[in-house]
N, C-alpha and C positions, 0 to 999 in steps of 0.2 A: 504493500500500500504506500502511496506517495507520502502521506503525512508522517510516516515513521522516519523519513529521511533516507539518504543513501550513505551508508557507512563505509562502503568499499571505495577503492580508488580506481575501479575499472573505468574505461572510457565510456562516455555518455553518447547517446544518440539524441541530438538536439535539433529542434525545428523552430526556425523563426517564421512568423506568419503575419501577413498584412494584406488587406484588400487593395492597397496601393500597388501599382506595378513596381518591379525591381529593376536594377541595372540590366541592360542598357536602355530599357524603355522609359525609365524615369530616373533622373538625377536629383538628389537632394541630400540634406544632412543625414536623415534617417537611413537612406539607402547606402551612403558612403560609410557610415558608422557600422551598419550591419555587415557590409561586405568585409570590412577590416576585422571585425570581431570574428566572423566565420573563418577567415583565413588563419587568424591566430589560434582559435580553438582547434581547427584541424591540424595545425602544426604541433599541437600538444597531444594529438592522437584521438581526439573526439571525432565522431561522425556527425557532420552538421549539414543541414539543408535549409532551403528557404521556400516558403509558400507565398505566392504573390498574385496580384491581379495581372491580367493580360489585356493589351490593347492591340488594335489591328495594324499598328505602325511598324514599318521596317520588316526585315526578313523574319524576325521572331513572330510578328503578327501574321504574316502570310503562312509561315510554317505551322503556327498554332491553329489557324483556321482550317488548314487541310487535315492535320492530324486529329483534331477534335471531331471532324466528320468521319474519319476512318476508324476511330477507337470509341470505346464506351466508358473510358475512365472519367471523363468530365474534366480532365486536366492534361496538360502536356509537360514533358520533362526535357530540360536541356542542361548540359554540363559545360557550356561555353565559358563560364566564369571560373571553372576549376572545382565546382561543387554542384550538387543537384539543385536545380530551381524548378519547382512545380508551379505552373502558371495556369490560370483559368480566368474566363471572362468575369466571373463573380466568385472570387476565391472563398468568400464566406460560406458559399453553398456546398463546397466540397471539402471543407476543413476536416470533418470527421474521417472521410475516406483517406485523405492524404496522411493524417496522423496515424491511422491504422496501417496503411501500406508502408510507410516509412518506419513503423514500429518505434516511434519516438519514446524515449524515456522522459524527456522534458520538452515543453513547448513554450515559446515566448511570443505572445501576440503584441502588436504594436501599431502605432500610427493611424491606421484606418480600420474601423469596425472591430476592434479587439474584443469587445464585450460579446457580440453574437458569435464570434469565432470561438471564444472560450466556452460559451454556453453550449456549443454544438458537440463538444467532446465529453468523454467520460473522465472527469477530473480526479476520480478516485483511482483510476488506473494510470493516468499520465500526469506527471507533475506539471502544473500549469501556472504561468506567470503573465502578467501584463506589464510591458515596459512603457511607462508614460513618458512620451517624448514631446508633447505639447500640451497646452491647457485649453485647447478648443474642444469643448464638450461634445459638439456635434460629430466630431470624428470618432468618438468612443462607440457610438451605436447603441447606447443604453447606459443605465446607471451602474456604478461600481458597488453600491451599497448591498450588503447582504449576500454577496457571492461566496459560496462555500468552496473550500479546497482551492484557494487561489492566492498566489503571492504577487507582490508588486515591486517594481523597480522604477526609479525615476532618474531622468537625465540631469537633474540639478536639485539643490535644496529648495529652490523656489518652487519647482514643479511638485516636489514631495509635500511641501507645506501647503500649497494650494489645494491638493486633493485631500490632505488631512483635514483641512477646514471644510471643504465642500462635501466630501464623501466619507469622512471618518475612516480612511484607510491609512495603513502604515506602508511606506515604500522605502526600500534601501536605495541609496544614491550611487549610481555609477555614471560618471560624466561620459559624453560621447567620445568614442575612440578616434584618435587622430594620429596617424603614422607620420612621425616627424620628417622622415626622409622624403615624403611626398610634398612637403610644404617649405622645408628649410631652404633659404637662399641667402646669398650675400647681396643684399639689396643695394642698389645705387642711390637710394633715398632721394628720388627726384620728384615725387609727386604725392599728393593726398589721394588716396584710393577710396572710392565709395562703391560698394558692391550691391547690385540689385536696386536700380532706381524706380522703386515702386512706392506708392503712398504709405503702405504699412511700414516700409523700411525708412521712411523719412525723407523722401526725395525732395519735398518742398524745403525742408530745412537745409539739405545739402545744396540745393540751387541757391538759396539765400546766402549761405556761407561763401559759396564760390563767387557770387556777385559782390560780396563785401570784401573779398580778398583777391582782387584782380592780379596781384603780383605773384600769387601762388598757383602753380599748375595742378589741375585736378584730373583724375581719370575716373570716369563712371563706367562700371562693367555691368553689362546687361545680365539679368537673372530671370525672374518670372516674366511670363508673357503679359504685356500690357493691353488694356482695352484700346480701341481706336481713339477715344477721347484722351486717355492717359498718354498714348503715344504722341498725339498731336501737341499736347501740353509740353511734353519733354522736348520735342523737336523745336517748338517755338522758343522755349526758354534757352536752349543751348545755342540757338542762332545769335543770341545776344551775349554769349559768354565765350569769348575766344580762348580763355584759359582752361576750358574744359574739353577733354577728349572723350568721346563715347566709344567703347570697345564692345565687341560681341562677347557673349557668354563663352566660357571655356571649361574644360574638365581638368586642365593642368593649371592649378592655382599658383604654381611657382612662377609662371609667366605673369601673373597678376601681382604677386608680392615682390617680384624681382626689381621693380622700380619704386616701390612704396616707401615713403618716409613715415607716413602716418596713415592709419586706416580710420575712416569715418563711419560711425554706426549710430546715426541719430534716430533709431527705431521709434515708431509711434504706437506700436502694439507691444504686448507682453511676450517678448522672446522667452522661450522656455530655457534657453541657455545662452546662445550667441556664439556659434561655432567659428565664425570668421575672426572673432577676437582671439580665440585660442589658436587658430591657425597662424595669424599674423605674429603673435607673441613668440612663436617658435623661433622666428628670425629676429627677435628683438625689436619688432615694429610696434610702437605704442598705439593705443586706440583711444579716440575721442568718441564717447558713446553716451546714449541716454541712460539715465538711472531708472530702468524699467525692467520688469520680469527677471530673468536670469542673467541679464547682461552684467550687473555688478559682480556676480560670481566669476563670469568669464573674464572680465577685465581686471578685477582686483586692483592691486597697486600699479599694474602695468599700463597705466593710461589715465585719462581724465573722464569723470562722469558728471553729466549735467542733467537737470530736470528736462524731460522730453519737450516741455513747452517753454523752455528758457528762450528769451529774446535772441534774435539772430546776432545782435551785436555782442552778446555774451559768448555765443558759440564761436564767432569770428575772433574775439579777443583771446580765448583759450587756445584756439588753433594757431594763431600767430605766435603766441608765447612758445608753444612747442616747436613751431617751425623755425623761428628766428633765434631763440635762446639756446645756445649750444649746451650750456650746463644743464638746463632743465630737460632738454631732449636726451642727453646722455643718461641722466638719472632715470628718466622714464623708460628708456630702452633697456637698461640693466634690470630694472624692476620687471619689465615684460619677460625677459629671458628667464629670470628667477621664478616668476609665476608659472611660466610654461613648464618648468621642470618639477613642479610639486608632485609628490607621489601619486595623488589621485588622477593625474593625467598621464601616467606612465602605462602604456598598453599592457605590459606584463602584469602589473598590479591589477589592472582592470579585469583581465581575463581570469586571473586567480580568484579575484573577489566574486566574479560572476559564477564560476564553477562552485565555489563555496556556497553561494546562495542556492544554486540549483540542487545541491546535495542536501541542504538543510531541511528540516521539517517545514512544511507549508501550513499556515494557520487553517484550521478547519472552517472557521468563519471569521470574516472581518467584521468588526463591530459597526 
């Protein structure tokens, strides 16, 4: 029975599950962190797979459409990432079958519709966890209250505290996994970098700062798709800002951080963690960010935090201070490096902690 815990050190069969698509059909913080976790777990001898949604895009979509018509599994499998990925149009509808077919010892549902996915399986036979990666309740697909035989993990103290308040659940905290070698650069320190020019991420604040600091070069890097109205607003604003360069989105963040002196993160929503801050700090790049959600945890002493609705002139003043004052910048850069190396961000520590959680007793009932 799962609630007794796993006392042996035998390798585990672990399944990560989400109704969202997985790489390469969808790129995001959750997908990147999951991918890196899976690889680390497999390197330690565990058998790990992913259950994900499927879209019709690309060769995976075409292949999936054909195979789903030819088979009766309700899902298709591919191993192109170096581990099994089970994909279905509606992953939540075939969760029980995949868990059984994979013979999982433990499953971790996350990101999109984790509640119905957890409810679909026999949680007395399979150790079951929900990894809380954001605080948008509509993504859960149901309430967390009163779920039996279920453990919780959160990607920040902020996320854990939010769900403790709203759903009375206890979650262990494991920060998103970030493989340093994928992000570490010797930056030329030539610009202020703002990633994902979307209203939620504070694009209006970023535009205002760039307008107030014409002597400083900025690079905006595309992220989420914008609506036609948002795209037009961005185009019109950038036409009057010759100090801002707009770059396309990329999967190689070293090319983004390679020229960054400061990363700007003026988010206007409650980030569960703030992955770009942690990525930047690996290379000693300080972050100017909003004091909202999990961003304060991600930034720590390695940057500057302001209220999300602080006046533009305050944002601009703090940015100029970091940009022009060599001593202040050096202090922030060293603090960023030190913050990035804290034990909780070391992948080896994160993997060992996760395995300990997966082996430990799961509460029979959350209060």
